[in-house]
N, C-alpha and C positions, 0 to 999 in steps of 0.2 A: 237883273239876275249875275252881270259882272260884279256888283258889289256883292253879292251874297257868296259867290265863288271865294271872291279877296277875302272875305269876313271868315269863311269856314277855313283857307289857307292860314289865315294868320293864326285862327283858335289853334290848328294843329300843331303849330309850333311851339304853343304854350302848353299843350298837353304832354305830362311827364311821360316817362319809358314807359313806367309802370301802368299808366293807365292804358298804354297803346295796346294791341295784340302782341302776344307773348308768344315766342317761339318755344316750342317744345324741343329737349336735346335727350335721346335715349342713352344712357351710358351703362356698358357692359363693365361690372364690377364682380369680382372674385366670390365665391362662396365663402363661408367665414369671416372673422373679422381680423382687422389688418389696420394700421395707422392711415394707411392709403384710403382705407374705405371711410375712417372716421374723418380725414381731410376733406372728402367729396361731403360727406353727410353734414360737415359742419357748413360749409359753403350755402347746401341748402337749407338748413335749419336758421341761419341767420340772414338770409336773404340776399346772400351774394350775388347769388344770380339771378333773382327777381331783379335786383338793382340793374342788371344788365338786359334786361327782358327777356329773361331766359326760364322756362319752367326745366330742371332737369329730372329726369324719372330714371334713379338707379334699378336697374335689372341684375338679379345674380342667374350668374352661369357660367359653368366651368370654363375652364381656358380655351382649349380647342373650340369647341361650339360657339363661344363669345367671339373669338377671332374671326371664326366662320362667318357670322354674324354680322361683323363690321363689314368683311370683306362683301358680303351681299347687300349690304346699305340697309339693315336693321336697325343697327346703331350707329350712333354719330359718331362716340368715342368710347375707348376700351381704357380701364388704367394698368393691363397686362402687357408688358413690353419683352419679357423673355420669348413667349412663344409669338409675340407681335413680330418682331426682329428677325425670328427665323421665318415666319410667313413672308417677309418681305424678300428676305433671300433667296425664297424660290420662285420670286416673281409677282407676287399679289400687292398691289398699288395700295401702299399704306407710307404713314408717316409716322415716328416718333416725335411729338413735339413740345411734351415735357417730361424731366425726369424728376422724379422724387429722391430717390436713394442711389448713391454709387457703391454701396456694398450691401451684400444680401442679410437680411434679418432672419436668418433661418438659423436651426440650431438641428445638431442629428444626437438624439437620446436612442439609449439602448436598453435591453430587458436586464433585469437586477443582477444577473449574474455574469454580466459582459461589463467589463471595467477599462480597457482597452481598445485601440481600433485593431489591434490584431488579432481581438479575438470576434471580431467580424468574421474572419475567413470562413467559407462554407456556409454562412448565415443568409438570411432573407431581410433585406433592406428595402420600406416603402418610399418611394418617391413621388412625384406628380406625375404627369403624363409625359410617355416617352418625348425627348426632343425640348419639352419645357425646360424655362431656366434652373429650376430646382433639379431636375435629370442632370442637366451638363454639368451644373456645379457640384452636383454629388460626385459625378464620376471624375471632375478635375481631382478634388480632393481628394478623394480615395486611391487615384493613381500618385498624386503626393506622398501619400503616407506610406506607398509600397504594394499597395494593394490593384491588382489588375480589376477595375470593373467589370468586364467583360468573363474572366474566369475564378477568381476569388469568392464572389459575390454572386448572389441572386437578386437583381433589382425586380421589384414588381412597381407597376403602375397603378396607385391609387390616390382618388381625386373625391373630396377635396381634401383638406388637412386634419379635421376630425375623422374622416375615416382613418386616416393612418395613425392618429392616436388610438382610435378604437382598436384597430388590428394590432397593435403592440400591447395593448393591455390585456388585450384576447388570446395574446400568444401566437397570433397568425402569424405575424412578421416578427424577427429577433430586434430590428431597429427600425426608427422612422423618421423622416425629414418634417420636422415643426415649426409653426410659425411662432409668433410671441404669445398668443394667448394657451396654446396646446402645448408648450415648452415648461409653463409655469404649472398647468396641469399636472405633466410629466414629471416635473421637479418635487411637487408635494407628494407624489405617489410613489416618491424612491426611485425612480429611473434614472439612469447614468447620463450624465451629460458627456458625449466625446467630443463633439466639437461646435464650435460656434462660429458659421460661415463667414461674420464679417471681421474676422480675425485674420484669416488667409485669404481672401477673393475680393477681385473689383467687381462688380456685377451689379448691372440694371434690371430691376424687376418690376417698378413701379412709376407711374405717372400719367400721360396721356398719349393714346395713338388714334390715330384720324384715318379715314380714306384721303386718298390723294386728289380724289372728285372732289371731297366736301372743302379741301382745304383750298381747291383752287376757285371752286364756284360759290363759295359761301363763305369768303374769307372773313366779311364783317361779322358773322352768326361764330367764327370760331376766335375772333378775337374776343370778344365778350364771354364766352365760357371758359377760354383760358384766363382772362384777368380774373374773374371770380374764382377759379380755381387757384390761380397763384396768389391771391389775397389769403386764402384760406390756409393755403402750405407758409404763408409765412407768419400768420395765426399759430399754427400748430408750432413752429420753431421756436417762438418766443411767450408764448402765454402761460407756460409753465403749469401752475393750479389748476387753471381752467382745463386745459388738455388733459393733464392727471385725471379732474374728475369726470368728464368725459371718455376716458379713456377707459377707467374703472365701471362706468356703466355700462358702455357698450361691451364689455370682454366678459362684465358681470363677474368682476374680481375686487379684492380689494384695493383699497387706495395704495396700501404699501409696494402690493404687486402690482398694479399700473404705474408708480414712480418709478419701480423699478423696468417694467416695459419700455415707459417714456424713455426713462435714459438711455436704452439701447437705442431705441429708435433715433436719437437726436446723432449718437454715434455714426449713423449710416446715411443721413441726409445729404443730399448736393447743395449746393451752397445758395442757387438762385433758381432752380429749377431748370438749368440748362447744366450741360456738362464740356467739358474742354473737347478740342479736336483729337488729341493726342488719347484719350480715353474712350472717345467714339472708336476710333482705329483699332484699339485693344478690343471691345465689345465685338467690334465684326469678323475679325482675324479669329476669334474664339468661336463664335458661332459659324464660320465657315470649316473650321477645324471639323466641329461637331458633326456638322451637316454633309461633311465631305464637298464643300462648294469650291473649286477648283478656280472659277472665275472671279476675277479683281473686281471688288464691290467698293466703290468710293463712299465715303461718309454720307456724302449729300443723298445717295441713294437710300438713307435709312433714317437720316434725323434732319429735322428742319427747325429752327429755332428762330426763324424769321420774325413771326409773330412774338413770340416770347419775349425776345430782346427788346423788341419796340416796347410792349407792356412795361417790360420792367425799367424803362426809359420813363415813360409816364408815371409809373409809382416811386421815382426817386431812388430806386434800387443800383 
């Protein structure tokens, strides 16, 4: 009997991870297509998570329901950081553990008769849910251009981004905040680009957000999940032609449009999936101001790149 046990133990060491029990990770992704979703999709399709013994199941949901689901334990991670950071500042025990972007990849498009930002006065602008990253950024940009977001314009919360495009095309709103895919459509239809958010703002919107409990109690699981994600992130940054082909298929656009979208993505990506302390503090300060949080919030309460930095060393980054 003892010999049989020893043989089984020895065999268990030789069994590859892929043959062992696979852990599932339920990932909250936003509705619509973005480069963030493409990064996660690539990691799934190329087996980067499978190599880590994880089966990632992406589930599309709105920003707020997704964050609520993460906090309740229905998801293991979320790609949404703006709404996630807002939840943390309100006391929800979550942590940002990966950051894909340092500038927003969003555009403000207006109806064909509005050619300047001044022309938005008294008009309706479609943003995401109130308090989310896009809403905060839009308010900041409008203020910088001399428009009072509380008095000069009417902000409407519409999700997801295709809904905002439909509202613009249908005339229900006069302007809309759009992502890569829908900005290409708006451009082709003759609507006017008033702002590219990445030219004027720093803001982290996408990456990986997880529960503190998961991070503490399932650190090995999270390490493997983040390792697969980081491998996909670096692939996206460096693959060029293959990434453009995948963007074209995912967004259902021409390769020339996909190349334009990919080029814009590269302008906003973080260097290695983390951000420096100074940027962490600026992000917290912006959101504290927006949410009217008066208490001091240290960066380590919102961000934790411990696992990510360990993985980066393993990957030689």
